[in-house]
SEVO-981459 format. One record per residue (C-alpha): x, y, z. Coordinates in steps of 0.05 Angstrom, whole numbers, plus 5000, padded with zeros to 4 digits. Example, Ala and Ser with C-alpha at 12.3 -4.5 7.8 and 13.67 -1.06 7.14 Angstrom:
# SEVO-981459
SITE      X      Y      Z
SITE   5246   4910   5156
SITE   5273   4979   5143
***
This chain:
# SEVO-981459
SITE      X      Y      Z
SITE   4675   5376   5284
SITE   4661   5342   5218
SITE   4691   5371   5154
SITE   4651   5375   5090
SITE   4697   5322   5060
SITE   4681   5274   5118
SITE   4607   5286   5110
SITE   4611   5270   5036
SITE   4654   5208   5048
SITE   4607   5183   5102
SITE   4545   5193   5059
SITE   4578   5158   5001
SITE   4597   5100   5046
SITE   4526   5095   5074
SITE   4494   5094   5005
SITE   4542   5042   4976
SITE   4543   4997   5037
SITE   4467   4999   5046
SITE   4457   4982   4972
SITE   4502   4922   4979
SITE   4469   4899   5044
SITE   4399   4905   5015
SITE   4420   4864   4954
SITE   4455   4813   4998
SITE   4519   4822   4960
SITE   4592   4827   4983
SITE   4656   4843   4944
SITE   4719   4815   4976
SITE   4787   4813   4943
SITE   4814   4743   4929
SITE   4853   4726   4993
SITE   4906   4684   4956
SITE   4926   4731   4900
SITE   4972   4786   4928
SITE   5009   4793   4994
SITE   5049   4850   5024
SITE   5120   4837   5050
SITE   5154   4893   5087
SITE   5228   4890   5069
SITE   5244   4956   5105
SITE   5214   4992   5164
SITE   5268   5046   5158
SITE   5256   5113   5123
SITE   5299   5173   5104
SITE   5243   5224   5113
SITE   5199   5248   5170
SITE   5137   5275   5135
SITE   5090   5315   5178
SITE   5030   5272   5161
SITE   5066   5205   5173
SITE   5073   5167   5238
SITE   5143   5142   5221
SITE   5181   5182   5274
SITE   5132   5159   5327
SITE   5114   5088   5307
SITE   5167   5067   5256
SITE   5205   5003   5270
SITE   5272   5017   5235
SITE   5275   4942   5223
SITE   5300   4909   5159
SITE   5277   4840   5138
SITE   5335   4793   5137
SITE   5348   4759   5071
SITE   5340   4689   5101
SITE   5272   4708   5129
SITE   5251   4737   5063
SITE   5273   4674   5027
SITE   5237   4626   5074
SITE   5174   4669   5075
SITE   5172   4673   5000
SITE   5174   4597   4998
SITE   5112   4595   5042
SITE   5078   4649   5002
SITE   5084   4611   4936
SITE   5064   4545   4969
SITE   4999   4579   4989
SITE   4984   4601   4918
SITE   5002   4675   4921
SITE   5032   4700   4856
SITE   5039   4774   4867
SITE   5080   4810   4920
SITE   5078   4883   4942
SITE   5142   4904   4978
SITE   5112   4970   5002
SITE   5124   4981   5076
SITE   5075   5016   5123
SITE   5124   5069   5146
SITE   5190   5054   5113
SITE   5227   5062   5047
SITE   5247   5002   5004
SITE   5313   5033   4980
SITE   5335   5039   5053
SITE   5344   4963   5051
SITE   5415   4945   5029
SITE   5392   4876   5008
SITE   5334   4901   4965
SITE   5361   4877   4899
SITE   5380   4809   4927
SITE   5306   4802   4947
SITE   5283   4825   4879
SITE   5328   4772   4848
SITE   5293   4719   4890
SITE   5226   4744   4865
SITE   5252   4744   4793
SITE   5276   4672   4799
SITE   5213   4644   4831
SITE   5170   4613   4775
SITE   5104   4621   4812
SITE   5113   4695   4823
SITE   5086   4731   4762
SITE   5098   4802   4787
SITE   5114   4850   4843
SITE   5111   4924   4857
SITE   5128   4976   4909
SITE   5123   5049   4930
SITE   5185   5093   4940
SITE   5202   5165   4953
SITE   5257   5151   4902
SITE   5311   5190   4938
SITE   5358   5136   4964
SITE   5363   5101   4896
SITE   5424   5118   4855
SITE   5436   5118   4780
SITE   5459   5046   4780
SITE   5397   5024   4819
SITE   5351   5058   4769
SITE   5385   5024   4710
SITE   5380   4958   4748
SITE   5304   4967   4752
SITE   5300   4965   4676
SITE   5329   4895   4676
SITE   5276   4866   4722
SITE   5225   4828   4680
SITE   5174   4818   4735
SITE   5173   4889   4763
SITE   5100   4903   4748
SITE   5092   4973   4776
SITE   5133   5028   4807
SITE   5098   5081   4849
SITE   5136   5143   4869
SITE   5113   5190   4924
SITE   5129   5264   4915
SITE   5132   5307   4978
SITE   5145   5375   4948
SITE   5146   5412   4881
SITE   5206   5454   4900
SITE   5260   5458   4953
SITE   5219   5497   5003
SITE   5157   5455   5000
SITE   5198   5391   5005
SITE   5235   5415   5067
SITE   5171   5439   5100
SITE   5135   5373   5085
SITE   5190   5323   5101
SITE   5229   5361   5154
SITE   5293   5339   5119
SITE   5350   5378   5085
SITE   5343   5405   5014
SITE   5400   5359   4990
SITE   5350   5301   4990
SITE   5304   5341   4944
SITE   5361   5354   4896
SITE   5379   5280   4896
SITE   5306   5265   4878
SITE   5311   5314   4820
SITE   5372   5278   4793
SITE   5337   5210   4800
SITE   5275   5234   4764
SITE   5319   5259   4707
SITE   5352   5190   4703
SITE   5284   5158   4704
SITE   5263   5203   4647
SITE   5323   5180   4607
SITE   5311   5105   4619
SITE   5236   5108   4605
SITE   5252   5127   4534
SITE   5263   5053   4524
SITE   5231   5021   4586
SITE   5167   5022   4625
SITE   5141   4969   4674
SITE   5079   4931   4650
SITE   5035   4961   4705
SITE   5062   5030   4692
SITE   5096   5086   4731
SITE   5052   5119   4783
SITE   5066   5186   4817
SITE   5029   5211   4878
SITE   5039   5281   4907
SITE   5029   5297   4980
SITE   5053   5365   5002
SITE   5032   5436   5019
SITE   4968   5466   4993
SITE   4979   5531   4954
SITE   4913   5538   4917
SITE   4947   5517   4853
SITE   4948   5444   4829
SITE   5015   5408   4836
SITE   5023   5400   4760
SITE   5015   5475   4750
SITE   5074   5493   4795
SITE   5128   5526   4752
SITE   5188   5487   4779
SITE   5242   5441   4751
SITE   5212   5380   4786
SITE   5143   5391   4756
SITE   5174   5403   4688
SITE   5209   5336   4692
SITE   5146   5303   4717
SITE   5106   5332   4659
SITE   5155   5301   4611
SITE   5150   5234   4646
SITE   5074   5237   4641
SITE   5080   5237   4566
SITE   5107   5166   4570
SITE   5055   5112   4558
SITE   5029   5080   4622
SITE   5050   5137   4668
SITE   4999   5164   4717
SITE   4994   5220   4768
SITE   4947   5238   4825
SITE   4949   5289   4880
SITE   4925   5266   4948
SITE   4867   5302   4979
SITE   4859   5256   5040
SITE   4907   5249   5098
SITE   4896   5198   5153
SITE   4909   5214   5227
SITE   4940   5146   5241
SITE   4893   5130   5298
SITE   4902   5199   5329
SITE   4979   5195   5328
SITE   4980   5253   5279
SITE   4944   5317   5300
SITE   4918   5374   5258
SITE   4971   5418   5291
SITE   5024   5373   5260
SITE   5001   5386   5190
SITE   4977   5458   5199
SITE   5040   5486   5166
SITE   5021   5448   5102
SITE   4951   5477   5098
SITE   4919   5408   5096
SITE   4867   5375   5140
SITE   4865   5304   5168
SITE   4807   5257   5156
SITE   4783   5223   5220
SITE   4754   5155   5206
SITE   4711   5159   5268
SITE   4666   5207   5230
SITE   4656   5158   5171
SITE   4600   5107   5164
SITE   4627   5036   5172
SITE   4591   4970   5167
SITE   4620   4904   5143
SITE   4691   4877   5143
SITE   4744   4920   5110
SITE   4768   4893   5044
SITE   4840   4900   5067
SITE   4831   4841   5115
SITE   4825   4797   5054
SITE   4869   4830   5001
SITE   4923   4869   5039
SITE   4952   4824   5092
SITE   5023   4844   5109
SITE   5084   4806   5134
SITE   5127   4856   5173
SITE   5202   4860   5172
SITE   5207   4820   5237
SITE   5160   4765   5213
SITE   5099   4791   5249
SITE   5036   4781   5206
SITE   4985   4837   5206
SITE   4915   4832   5178
SITE   4924   4899   5142
SITE   4983   4932   5107
SITE   4954   5001   5116
SITE   4971   5014   5189
SITE   4971   4983   5258
SITE   4985   5036   5311
SITE   4962   4995   5370
SITE   4980   4923   5352
SITE   4907   4903   5347
SITE   4916   4876   5276
SITE   4971   4827   5292
SITE   4946   4758   5275
SITE   5009   4715   5282
SITE   5085   4709   5282
SITE   5126   4671   5232
SITE   5172   4623   5269
SITE   5117   4609   5319
SITE   5067   4588   5266
SITE   5071   4574   5191
SITE   5039   4625   5146
SITE   4984   4578   5122
SITE   4959   4571   5193
SITE   4962   4645   5207
SITE   4924   4663   5144
SITE   4871   4612   5156
SITE   4798   4614   5178
SITE   4821   4566   5233
SITE   4863   4623   5264
SITE   4815   4650   5317
SITE   4849   4719   5318
SITE   4843   4729   5243
SITE   4773   4700   5239
SITE   4751   4742   5298
SITE   4772   4807   5264
SITE   4731   4791   5203
SITE   4670   4767   5241
SITE   4670   4827   5288
SITE   4673   4876   5230
SITE   4618   4839   5193
SITE   4576   4854   5254
SITE   4595   4927   5251
SITE   4644   4925   5309
SITE   4711   4958   5300
SITE   4771   4966   5346
SITE   4797   5036   5359
SITE   4852   5030   5307
SITE   4806   5010   5250
SITE   4749   5056   5272
SITE   4792   5117   5263
SITE   4822   5096   5195
SITE   4801   5137   5135
SITE   4824   5082   5086
SITE   4767   5035   5106
SITE   4730   5001   5048
SITE   4671   4956   5064
SITE   4660   4889   5031
SITE   4589   4913   5018
SITE   4615   4970   4976
SITE   4619   4953   4901
SITE   4647   5019   4877
SITE   4719   4995   4868
SITE   4698   4934   4828
SITE   4652   4976   4784
SITE   4708   5025   4768
SITE   4757   4969   4753
SITE   4724   4905   4726
SITE   4792   4870   4725
SITE   4795   4868   4801
SITE   4790   4797   4826
SITE   4732   4803   4874
SITE   4684   4751   4901
SITE   4633   4743   4957
SITE   4657   4740   5029
SITE   4631   4669   5033
SITE   4673   4648   4974
SITE   4734   4685   5001
SITE   4727   4646   5066
SITE   4727   4581   5027
SITE   4796   4601   5001
SITE   4818   4614   5072
SITE   4798   4543   5091
SITE   4828   4508   5030
SITE   4896   4474   5031
SITE   4955   4498   4990
SITE   4950   4440   4940
SITE   4879   4460   4920
SITE   4899   4534   4919
SITE   4954   4520   4869
SITE   4905   4484   4824
SITE   4852   4539   4830
SITE   4897   4597   4811
SITE   4879   4621   4741
SITE   4936   4649   4699
SITE   4941   4716   4664
SITE   4943   4787   4687
SITE   4893   4803   4741
SITE   4903   4878   4741
SITE   4944   4887   4805
***
């Protein structure tokens, strides 16, 4: 049965996609700007709405693989790297800062960012972050406003919540003199109480409110939870009082923008056409070691090309068809809300997928592109 939220989402999709199709316009992210590299598939939490305990890999990207992959990434013209994993936690990687040092020392990389639940970091780690000149943005996920809501959401002991509290206090201290260029971003995903997260009278919210007074700090509270291709059931999240959004109820037409702008290299070197999720392996488009990255992320790769062509025809595999994060290339809403987004027509994006690395390096404009 469709929820009111799904009806509204579907209608919004239909209106935006139909408008774009009637105008003959598409809005694809530049496919050679940012790339996702999963340094860690390991996580310290087991959130009720996450597929980690059922589909997580537990793998860590070896430093040598990260180094060699980064070399290919910059040769292809990419200049921004997201380290956010699909189901893991970056601070679970013991070689994280060695990888950040590689990003810092690479002249062609202008910035990087990542999400974290910010629990496994320690005080030294947080101070280390302030010394990273290319750390563009830090996004912190909050899974509870107090001890009880955290334990219920994450299914982990309260001691992790108290460690988070200490880390947020340290972050508050260091942001008195430091803030990444792209800002600090907080996202809350936890139980529904009928009261907004920021109105909860708890020590964590008090600290968060003080952080939000810092320039460039942002907060949002999630209202949409994906079902991970049916891996997560409504019964799993019922204790939180939230509902899942089933992508099968949403209107879809045209390739998802993630196929162009959110390609991910997994910890084991597998390349996926989307960093959002891949519960059934249908988004795997290649394997580093068997093929170089410039061949995998090429229009000449029949697997990658086939995904885009099929979705342009309105045909979606089961994994993508059930995803609530779908955004069509016919939908201009994101580019209208943020004019700094580097979008182009699908045809032009495809020309970048068929252009060699030498030309890509020449074509890359400088300056901040709003990642």
